C-alpha positions in Angstrom: -45.5 -5.6 12.0 -43.2 -7.7 9.8 -39.8 -8.6 11.1 -36.9 -7.0 9.2 -34.6 -9.6 7.9 -31.0 -8.9 7.0 -30.6 -10.9 3.8 -27.0 -10.0 3.4 -26.0 -11.3 6.8 -27.9 -14.5 6.1 -26.4 -15.0 2.6 -23.3 -17.0 1.7 -21.4 -13.8 0.7 -18.0 -13.5 2.2 -16.4 -10.1 2.5 -12.7 -9.6 1.6 -11.6 -6.4 3.2 -8.1 -5.2 2.3 -8.3 -2.8 5.2 -8.0 -5.8 7.5 -4.5 -6.4 6.2 -3.4 -2.8 6.2 0.0 -2.8 7.8 0.4 -0.7 10.9 3.3 1.7 11.3 4.2 5.3 10.9 4.5 6.3 7.3 6.9 9.0 6.4 7.7 10.8 3.2 11.2 12.1 2.8 11.7 14.8 0.1 15.4 14.9 -0.9 14.9 18.3 -2.5 15.5 19.7 1.0 19.2 18.7 0.6 19.6 20.2 -2.9 20.9 23.7 -3.6 17.7 25.8 -4.2 15.8 22.5 -4.3 17.2 21.6 -7.8 20.9 21.2 -7.9 22.8 18.3 -6.2 26.2 19.5 -5.0 27.7 16.2 -3.9 29.9 17.6 -1.1 27.0 19.6 0.4 24.5 16.8 -0.1 26.7 14.3 1.7 27.4 16.7 4.5 23.6 17.4 4.9 22.9 13.7 5.1 25.7 13.1 7.6 24.3 15.8 9.9 20.6 14.8 9.6 18.9 13.1 12.6 18.2 9.6 11.1 17.1 8.1 14.5 13.8 10.0 14.1 12.8 7.4 11.5 13.1 4.5 14.0 10.6 1.8 12.9 9.0 4.1 10.3 7.9 3.0 6.9 9.6 5.5 4.6 9.1 6.7 1.0 11.9 8.7 -0.6 11.0 11.1 -3.4 12.0 14.5 -4.8 9.2 17.0 -5.1 11.0 19.2 -7.6 11.9 18.6 -11.2 15.5 18.1 -10.3 17.4 15.4 -12.1 18.8 13.2 -9.3 21.5 10.6 -9.9 20.5 7.1 -8.7 23.3 7.1 -6.1 21.7 9.9 -4.2 18.5 8.0 -3.2 20.6 5.0 -2.6 22.8 7.0 -0.2 19.7 8.3 1.6 18.7 4.6 2.0 22.1 3.8 3.5 21.4 6.3 6.2 17.8 5.1 6.7 18.3 1.4 6.7 19.5 1.0 10.3 16.4 2.7 11.6 13.4 2.3 9.2 11.4 -0.8 8.9 11.0 -0.4 5.1 12.3 2.1 2.6 10.9 2.6 -1.0 11.5 5.1 -3.7 8.3 7.0 -4.5 5.2 8.3 -2.8 3.3 7.1 0.2 1.0 5.3 -2.2 4.0 3.5 -3.7 5.0 2.6 -0.2 1.6 1.1 0.6 1.7 -0.8 -2.8 5.0 -2.3 -1.8 3.6 -3.4 1.5 0.6 -5.0 -0.1 2.9 -6.8 -2.6 4.4 -8.6 0.4 1.1 -9.3 2.1 -1.4 -10.4 -0.6 0.6 -13.3 -2.1 1.0 -14.8 1.4 -2.7 -14.8 2.5 -4.7 -18.0 2.9 -7.5 -17.8 0.4 -8.9 -21.3 1.1 -11.8 -19.9 3.1 -13.1 -18.2 -0.1 -13.1 -21.5 -2.1 -16.2 -21.7 -4.3 -18.0 -18.8 -2.5 -19.4 -15.5 -3.7 -17.1 -12.8 -2.5 -17.4 -9.0 -2.0 -14.2 -7.2 -2.4 -15.0 -4.4 0.0 -14.5 -1.0 -1.6 -14.9 1.7 1.0 -12.2 1.9 3.5 -11.1 4.4 6.2 -7.4 3.7 5.5 -5.6 4.6 2.3 -5.6 1.2 0.6 -4.0 1.7 -2.8 -6.0 0.8 -5.9 -3.1 -1.5 -6.9 -3.9 -3.7 -3.9 -7.4 -4.3 -5.2 -5.8 -5.4 -8.5 -3.5 -7.8 -6.7 -6.4 -9.1 -4.6 -8.8 -9.8 -7.5 -6.1 -11.9 -9.2 -5.9 -14.1 -6.2 -9.6 -14.2 -5.4 -10.7 -15.2 -8.9 -8.6 -18.4 -8.7 -10.7 -19.6 -5.8 -14.0 -17.7 -5.7 -17.3 -18.7 -7.3 -17.9 -15.0 -8.0 -16.4 -11.6 -7.0 -18.2 -8.3 -6.6 -16.7 -4.9 -5.7 -18.2 -2.4 -3.2 -20.7 -3.0 -0.5 -23.4 -5.6 -0.3 -26.1 -3.0 -1.0 -24.5 -1.7 -4.2 -21.9 -4.3 -5.4 -20.6 -4.2 -8.9 -20.0 -7.7 -10.4 -16.4 -8.3 -11.5 -16.0 -12.0 -12.0 -18.1 -15.1 -12.2 -16.7 -18.6 -12.7 -18.0 -20.4 -15.8 -20.1 -23.4 -14.9 
């Protein structure tokens, strides 16, 4: 019987997996429509009172995204005021969805990674992940990788899609 050889493991391919850099922490979405009259109308006095009476300590060390799930027109000061209450407790606060939150986190991480280990090597930008890595993180990563890599493919070694190859 012939021995099965793992050619991928023996190749020069380097795997760049964004999941390895996925920031830990509890992600929380806060929908400010809960503090609006019938979910649509911001009555300033009632809004301020609701924020004042809310338990903000429950967001201790959370990563928080603030949004409004209704079509209400919200003045800018409203989300800023929510942030004022969150800031002493939350690790990070962004305006938007949980995907926007993850994008903001990766915007801090990706520029600060050391890419020297990928210099002049063929890279696979790992596509499948168990964590919700936003597509925008892949866009940020390819911009960094193509400055150092010989080539970059996306996906898994068994079915990678070529994205970039440095001219000779």
